[in-house]
C-alpha positions in Angstrom: -1.0 -6.3 34.6 1.2 -9.1 36.0 -2.0 -10.4 37.8 -3.7 -10.8 34.5 -0.7 -12.7 33.1 -0.6 -15.0 36.2 -4.4 -15.7 35.8 -4.0 -17.1 32.3 -0.5 -18.8 32.2 0.7 -19.5 28.8 -2.4 -17.8 27.2 -1.8 -14.2 27.8 1.3 -12.0 27.1 1.4 -8.5 28.1 3.7 -6.1 26.3 4.6 -2.7 27.8 5.4 -0.2 25.1 4.3 2.5 22.7 1.6 1.3 20.4 2.8 3.7 17.6 6.1 1.9 17.4 5.3 -1.6 18.5 6.0 -4.3 15.8 2.7 -6.1 15.8 3.8 -8.2 12.8 6.3 -9.9 15.1 3.7 -10.8 17.7 2.1 -13.8 16.0 3.2 -17.1 14.4 3.7 -17.3 10.6 1.1 -20.1 10.5 -1.6 -17.6 10.9 -0.8 -15.9 7.6 -3.4 -16.0 4.9 -3.5 -14.8 1.2 -4.9 -11.3 1.0 -7.9 -12.6 -1.1 -9.0 -15.2 1.6 -11.0 -14.6 4.6 -9.4 -12.5 7.4 -6.8 -14.3 9.6 -7.7 -15.8 12.9 -6.8 -12.8 15.1 -8.3 -9.5 15.6 -6.9 -6.1 16.8 -9.1 -4.7 19.6 -8.3 -1.5 21.3 -9.8 1.2 23.7 -7.5 3.9 22.2 -6.4 7.0 24.0 -7.9 9.9 22.2 -4.5 11.6 21.9 -3.1 8.8 19.7 -6.2 7.5 18.0 -6.0 9.6 14.7 -2.2 9.1 14.1 -2.5 5.4 15.0 -5.4 4.7 12.6 -3.6 6.6 9.8 -0.5 4.5 10.5 -2.5 1.2 10.4 -4.3 2.3 7.2 -0.9 3.0 5.5 0.1 -0.5 6.5 -3.2 -1.9 5.1 -2.3 -0.3 1.8 1.1 -1.9 1.8 0.0 -5.2 3.4 2.6 -4.7 6.1 2.6 -4.8 9.9 -0.4 -6.7 11.3 -1.8 -6.8 7.7 1.2 -8.9 6.6 -0.9 -11.8 7.9 -3.9 -11.0 5.6 -6.9 -8.7 5.9 -6.7 -8.5 9.8 -9.8 -7.0 11.3 -9.8 -4.1 13.8 -12.4 -3.0 16.3 -11.3 0.2 18.0 -12.8 3.0 20.1 -12.6 6.7 19.1 -14.1 10.0 20.4 -17.7 9.9 19.1 -17.0 12.8 16.6 -14.0 10.9 15.1 -16.0 7.7 14.8 -18.7 9.7 12.8 -16.0 11.1 10.5 -14.5 7.7 9.8 -17.9 6.3 8.7 -19.5 9.5 7.2 -21.0 9.1 3.7 -20.7 11.5 0.8 -23.0 14.6 1.4 -22.9 14.4 5.1 -21.3 17.1 7.1 -19.0 14.8 9.2 -17.4 13.8 5.8 -13.6 14.4 6.2 -10.1 13.3 5.3 -10.5 10.4 7.7 -13.7 9.3 5.9 -11.9 8.8 2.5 -8.6 7.4 3.9 -10.5 4.7 5.8 -13.3 3.9 3.3 -11.0 3.6 0.3 -9.1 0.7 2.0 -11.7 -0.8 4.4 -15.2 -1.7 5.0 -15.9 0.6 8.0 -18.8 0.2 10.4 -19.8 2.4 13.4 -21.0 -0.5 15.6 -22.3 1.5 18.6 -21.9 4.6 20.8 -20.9 4.0 24.3 -21.8 6.8 26.9 -19.0 8.5 28.7 -20.2 7.4 32.1 -19.5 3.7 31.1 -15.8 4.5 31.6 -13.7 5.2 34.8 -12.5 7.9 34.8 -15.4 9.3 32.9 -14.3 11.2 29.7 -16.0 14.4 28.7 -17.3 12.9 25.5 -19.1 9.8 24.3 -17.2 7.1 22.6 -17.8 5.4 19.3 -16.9 1.7 18.6 -15.7 1.3 14.9 -15.1 -1.9 13.1 -12.7 -2.2 10.1 -12.3 -5.0 7.6 -9.6 -4.4 4.9 -11.0 -4.6 1.3 -9.6 -7.2 -1.0 -9.3 -4.5 -3.6 -8.9 -0.8 -2.5 -11.5 1.6 -4.0 -8.6 3.8 -5.2 -5.6 1.9 -7.0 -2.9 4.5 -6.2 -0.1 4.7 -3.6 -1.3 5.7 -0.1 0.9 8.9 0.0 -0.6 10.1 -3.3 -4.2 9.5 -2.2 -3.4 11.2 1.2 -1.9 14.2 -0.5 -4.9 14.7 -2.9 -7.4 14.2 0.0 -5.5 16.5 2.4 -5.5 19.3 -0.2 -9.2 18.9 -1.0 -10.2 19.1 2.7 -8.0 22.0 3.7 -10.7 24.3 2.5 -13.7 22.1 3.5 -16.1 25.1 3.4 -15.1 26.3 0.0 -15.6 24.7 -3.4 -13.3 21.8 -4.0 -11.2 23.5 -6.8 -9.7 25.8 -4.1 -7.9 23.0 -2.4 -7.1 21.1 -5.6 -5.5 24.2 -6.9 -2.8 24.0 -4.2 -1.5 20.9 -5.8 0.1 23.0 -8.5 2.6 25.9 -8.6 1.0 29.3 -8.7 2.0 30.2 -12.3 0.4 26.9 -13.5 -2.5 26.7 -11.0 -5.5 27.9 -13.0 -4.8 25.9 -16.2 -3.8 22.7 -14.5 -6.5 22.7 -11.9 -9.1 23.2 -14.7 -7.5 20.2 -16.6 -7.5 18.0 -13.5 -11.2 18.7 -12.8 -12.1 18.2 -16.5 -10.3 14.9 -17.0 -11.6 13.6 -13.7 -15.2 14.7 -14.5 -15.6 16.5 -11.2 -17.8 19.5 -10.9 -15.6 22.3 -9.5 -18.3 23.8 -7.3 -18.8 20.7 -5.2 -17.8 21.1 -1.6 -15.2 18.7 -0.3 -17.7 16.8 1.8 -19.9 16.3 -1.2 -17.3 14.2 -3.1 -17.7 10.5 -3.3 -15.1 7.8 -3.4 -15.6 7.6 -7.2 -14.8 11.3 -7.4 -11.6 10.8 -5.3 -10.6 7.8 -7.4 -10.9 9.8 -10.6 -9.0 12.8 -9.1 -6.2 10.5 -7.9 -5.9 8.7 -11.3 -5.7 11.8 -13.2 -3.3 13.5 -10.8 -1.1 10.3 -10.9 -1.0 10.8 -14.8 0.0 14.4 -14.4 2.8 13.5 -11.9 4.1 10.7 -14.3 4.3 13.4 -17.1 6.0 15.9 -14.7 8.4 14.2 -12.2 8.8 17.4 -10.1 5.0 17.8 -9.5 4.5 15.4 -6.6 7.2 17.0 -4.6 5.6 20.4 -5.0 4.5 21.9 -1.6 2.6 25.2 -1.8 3.5 26.0 1.8 7.1 26.0 0.9 6.3 28.3 -2.1 4.5 30.7 0.3 7.6 30.7 2.6 10.0 31.4 -0.2 7.8 34.2 -1.6 7.5 35.7 1.9 11.3 35.5 2.3 11.9 37.2 -1.0 9.6 40.1 -0.1 11.2 40.6 3.3 14.6 40.5 1.7 13.8 43.1 -1.1 14.9 46.7 -0.8 11.3 47.8 -0.4 11.0 45.7 2.8 14.1 47.1 4.4 13.6 48.5 7.9 16.0 50.9 9.5 
């Protein structure tokens, strides 16, 4: 690494650290900043990402895109990154295609996403067991879903947790059990989404409608967004184990 710095004095700075915690927003001068509506700023994030951090890292950067923070405090900073081929296909998958996933929606509602090319594994040393996809991201001037990142992420995660079932199964888990049937039906009706669509069949427009309606429901019920069905399951299990009928001697 030092040899690279020595070969380009004053032009290259190498930082040793954790890419998940490194403050990219402190790495460049203020003069590079541009308004969000303008063309992207004059720098580019390029990374050959380790597969072990690629998904949490792109989710972190997408969250920062939504908040115009980190490297996106400079404007609509572009990224060109490598991923395991299957992950690259998920990031760019269109509605109706089997690779469609949570990553597809989270990336595409915030960015224009392009699978540039596939690089065969033998092009790398050491050779990985899988091929690699090169993906280009340009943040959108206006996100396709005008809701907070955490709300969008929650809706999308719930839909795709049962990706082989109809979408109403996952959406139902947004609501407490005693309200589930009625409120899931109302969500789908107001969002104009067919309950028997599979998660991978839903378009960005479907998710926009679902998020907008869910936001309205949360505004009307301040406790709703904090609801976690897994916690409800744990509490229910704990009550059953603590009841007299569950006592073991």
